[in-house]
N, C-alpha and C positions, 0 to 999 in steps of 0.2 A: 277091708276096712280095718283101720288101726284100732288099737286098744282104747286110745283116748276118744276116738269117734264113737265106738260102741258105748263107752261110759257116758258120753254126752247124750246120746240117744236114749239110754236107759234113764238118765236123770230127768230129761225133758218129759219122757213118758210118765215117770213117777209123779212129777210135779203137776202135769196136766190131769192125770187121773185123780190125784188128791184134790186139786182145786175143783174139778167137776163134781166129785162126790160130796165135797164139803158144801158147795153152793146149794146142791139139791137138799142135803140134810138141813142146812140152816133155813132154807125156805119152808120146808115141811114143818120144822119145829116152831118157827116163828108164827106160822099159821095156827098151829095148835096152842101155843102159849098166848096168842093174841085173842083168844076166845074169851069175851068178858063173862060169859056164863060159867066158865071154869076157873076164873081167877083165883089162884092160890088154893085150889082144891087139893085133896090128898093125892090125886093122880098127877097133877102138875108138880107138886112138891117131890113126888117120887121120881118124875122125869128129870127135874132139875138136879136132884141129888145124884141120879144116875149119870147125867151128863158131866157133872163136875168130877165124879170119881173116875169115869172113863178117860177124861182129859188128863187127869193126874197120872193115871196108869200108863196111858200112851206116851205122855211126856217122859216119864221115868224110863220106860222101855226104850224110847228114842235116845235118851241120854246114855243108857248102858250100851246100846248099839254103836253110837258115835264114839264112845270111849274105847270100845273094842277095836273099832277101825283105826282110831288114832293111835292106839297101842301098837298096832301092826305097821303103821305108817313108816317109821324109821327103817325097819328092815326091808320093807318093799321099796322104799326110796333108794336105799343102798344097793339093792339088786338092780334097780333101774340105772343108777349112776355108775355101776361097776361094769357096764357093758363096754367092750372095746369100740363099738360103733359110735360111742359118745364123742369121739375125737374127730368125727366128720361133721360137716354142717347139717346133713340130713339126719344123722344120728343124734346130734344135739337137739334138733327141732323135735324129733320123736321123743326123746327123753323129757323135754319140757312138757310136751303134751301128756306123757304118761304120768308125770308128777302131778299135773293138773287133774288127771283122772283119779288119782289117789285121793285128792281132796274132795272131789265130787262124790266119791264113794263114802266118805265120812258124812257128808250131808244127806246122802241117800239112806244111810243106816239110821240117821236121826229121824228122817221123815217116814220111813217104812211103817212103823207101828201106827202112826196117825192115818196113813193111807188105808191100812187094813181095817181100822176101826170105822173110818168114814165110809168105806165101801160096804162094810157089813151093816152099818146103820142105814145107808141108802137102800139096800136090799130089804131090810126089815121094814122100813117105813113105806116102801113101795107096796109090799104085801099087805101092810095094815091099811093102806089107803084104798085098796081094791074092794 
């Protein structure tokens, strides 16, 4: 399996896991926040404040991760484009896929903190619901 195929698989898995965990967390939190007996209680306000701060933290961590990947992109692209096999049709196709994989890695670095937080929230909310 080529480098670009592995990156595509990693990216698809990361996006799927993030979407699944996020959907479950949103459903659980909407159920809790929709309780009219608890409307704007101290517990709900604490939950809302926690959600906002964790979203901001995950967004900032994602931004830093994406910037780090973007910072490394030119040198990695030069290494890819400096291969002698680039001058063959198959080598050019592989280099194009590898350059695409570098950009996917930037997106993955941005999404990884949100996935970690959504997965940990899902686990925590599952335990609280039992």
